[in-house]
N, C-alpha and C positions, 0 to 999 in steps of 0.2 A: 222226148226223153232227155235229150241233150240239154234243153232249156231248163228242165227240172234239176238236173245235176248242177248246172251253174248257179241256180237259185239257192241250192243247198250250201254250195261252196261260199257264196256271198253272205249267206246268213250266219255261217260259222266263223267268218273272218273277224268280226268285232269280239267275239268271245276269245278268239286266239290271241288277239292283240292285247285284251285285258289280262289274259293269263301272263303274257310276256311282261307287261307293265308291272303286275303284282310281283312277279318273280324278281324283276329288277329292283323294285322297292325293297323287297325282303333282303336281297343281296346287299343293297346299299346300307340298309338299317343294321346289318351285321357288322358294320365297321363304324368306328367313331375316332374323332381326332381331338386330342387334348392340347390346347395351345401352350407355347412356352410360357413359363411363369405361372402355370395353373396346375392344380391337382384335380384328377377326376374321381368323383365319388359315384360308385356303381350302385344302382338300386334295382331290385326285382319286384314289381308289383308294390312298390312303396317301401320294401325292406331294404335296409342299407347293408352293403357287403362289409366284411371285416378287413378289407384291403382297399388300397387306393391305386389309381392309375396315373403313371408319370406322363409328362408331355410326350406326344407322338401319336401314332395310329394304333388302335386296338380293336380286337374283334369282340363282339358281344352278341347275345341273343336279340332278336328283333323287339322282344317285349321288355327288354332291359333299357334303363335310362342312365345317362351319365351326366352328373351335375359338376359343372366346371367352377372350381373355386380358386380365386386369386391367392397365390402364396408369396407374392412379391411384397417388398416393403411398401407400406401404404401410409399416407400422411392424413391426419385428421386434425382440424382446428376447431376449438369450441370457444364461444364467447360466454363467459361466466360472470355471475354477480354473487359475492359472498361477503362475510363480515369478519372482522378481526376480533380478538378477545376483548378489546375495549369498545366494541359495537360500532366500529367505523366501517361504512360501506366500501367495499373494494370491487372494482370491475377488472376482469382479467381476460386476456387472450391467451389461451393455452394450446400448445401444439404437441401432438403425439405421433411418433413414427412407430408403427407396430407391423407385425407379421404373424400369420398363422403358422402352426406347426404342420408341415406337409404330411408327415406320417400319421398325424392325428386328425386329418381333415374329415374322415368319416365319422369320427366321434363328435367333432364340432357340428356337422351337419345333422347327426342323429339327435344330439342333445339340445341344440340351439337352433339349427337351421342356417340358411345362407345369409339371413339378415342379422348376423352376429354383431355388427357394428352398432345398430340401433338398439338391439336388445341388451348387449353386455358392455360395450366399450363406452358409449355415451354416459350411461348412469354411473359407471365405475369412476370415470374421469371426474364427473360432477361431485361424487361423494369424496373422493380423494382430495380434490382441491379445496372444497369447503371445510373438510375436517382439519386438514393440515394448516390452512389459513387461520382458522379459529384458535390455533395454539399461540399465535403471535399477536402482539399489539401492532397498531398501525405504524408506529415508528419503527418497530422491529422489522416489519415487512419491507421497509425501505432499506434499512441497513443490513439485513440478513436475507436478501433475496436469493442468494446462491443456496443457502441452507434450506430455505423454503423449497426451492426447486428440487433439491436432492431428496427431501422428505416426501414430496408428492410422487416423484418417480419410483422411490422405493415402495411406497404403498401400492401404486399401480402395478408395478412388476410382481409383487407378491399375489395380488388378487387376480390379475389377468392370466398368470401362469397356470392357475387352477382351471382355466378354461382353454388351455393349450393355445394361448395367444402370447407371443413374446414382445416385450417392449424394447425397441432399439435405441431410442433416445426421445427426450422430451425438452421442452423449453417454455419459459414464460416470455411470450412475445411482448406483451405490455401489461402494465398494471397502473391503474388510475384511482384516485381518491376523490372525495367530494371537494368542492371549491373551498368550503370553510376549513377543512382539514389541511388542504394544501397551503392556504393563506397562513394558518397557524404554524405550520412547519416552516414556512419561509420566514415568518416573524421571529420564531425561535432561532432559526439559523442566523438571522441578522443580529439578534441579541447576543448569541454565542460569539459571533465574529467581533462585535464591539467589545465584549468582555475580554476576549483574547487579545485584541489590539490594546485595550487599557492595561492588561497585565504585562503585555510586552513592553509598552511605553514605561510602565512603572519599573520593570526590571532593568531596562536600559538606563533609567535615571540612577537607579542604585548602583549599577555597574560604573556609570560615569562619576558618580559621587565617590565611590570607593577608589576609582582610578585617580581622581583629584587628590583625595586624602593620601594615597600612596605616593603621589608625586610630592606632596607637601612634606611628608615624613621622610622621603628620600633627601629632599632639599635640606630639612632640619638636620638629618643625620650627617649629611655632607658638611654643613656649616659647623656642627659640633666637632666633627672630625678634624675640620680645618683649624678650629680654635685650639683643640687639644695638640695638634701638631705644631701650631704657632707657639703655644705655651711651652711645649717640650723643647722646641728650637731655642726659644728665648732662655730657658733654664739651662740648656746646654751651653749657650753662649756666655751666660753669667758664670757658669762653672769654669769654663775655659779661661775667662777673664780673671776670675778669682784665683785660679792656679797660677796664672802668669804674673800677678802682682806681688813680686818679692820686695824685700826691704829696700834693695837698691833701686829697683824700679820706682818705688813710691818715693824715695828720697829724691831721685832725679826729677820726677814729675813735680815734686814740691818746689824744688829749686828752679825748675824751668818756669813755674807759674808764680814764684815769689815776687812781690813788688818792691823788695828792698828795705822794707820797714820791719824793725824788730817789734815784738809784742811789748806792750807797756807793762805787763805784769808777768813774772816768771816764778814758778813754784817748784819746790823739790818734793813737795808732798807735806812739809811741816812749816816752811817759812815762805812768806810772800815778799818779793823784792820789786820795788818800783824802779823801772829803767826808763831813762829819758828816751824819747823817740829819736832814732838815728836813721838817716837816709842812707842808702847803699844799694847794691845790686848783688846778684848771685856770685859775681866774680870776686867780691870783697869778702865773702864768707870762706873761712879756711875749710879745706876739705878734710874730712876725718881720716 
């Protein structure tokens, strides 16, 4: 009898252990943990709940599932090939920093799924880059790279916001053109530099010529001024001399320079008299 009871007990033991394990699993499945930087999307038999779970430990029914969606800022880099408005091929490395809306994570999962990057972000980036690039010529893409980057970012932001995905920042990491176009741009830049150099040299020569002409004009003006001043000085000197030559001074100068000989002919205006030459000196002439 005792042996039969022991056999019954041992036979019931596996079932008891199984019940305990199942109960433990059910208890464990009633809790879920959402990691930091993630949002939990709760589903019940495939139906998405209208609310989300923040990071931490949460209770749920054993038959419910929690999809953990990353709500941190994520980085995506795409290598793209597109064309400018003048049909020049452009290869571009484009970087996008994006983040899903935590409060709308259940909407993203319900309408798109967890693979929203492949389904939405990649094709949206490709379209925005290609459309915006096609609005510029190849040369404009080089000179207006900042404007292009802003245009692409604005287009991406407008489109991804409709999917509850926020654009944090974007960047054109690299932009390359064909060798033929690159060589043509370099040749044009060299030509422009040579033209600028020639124009600068020509302007310098004009400036130098003008400076030389200005110097000559200054010298000519100075010489003319000097001659005018000299003439004025001489005229002033003659004026002073003229004013100082009185009759007495002239008489004295005449007698000081007379050689003592009388003139051979004297006239009073109506009669001519021949006078023999007489030697003498100033002292022999009576004073008036």
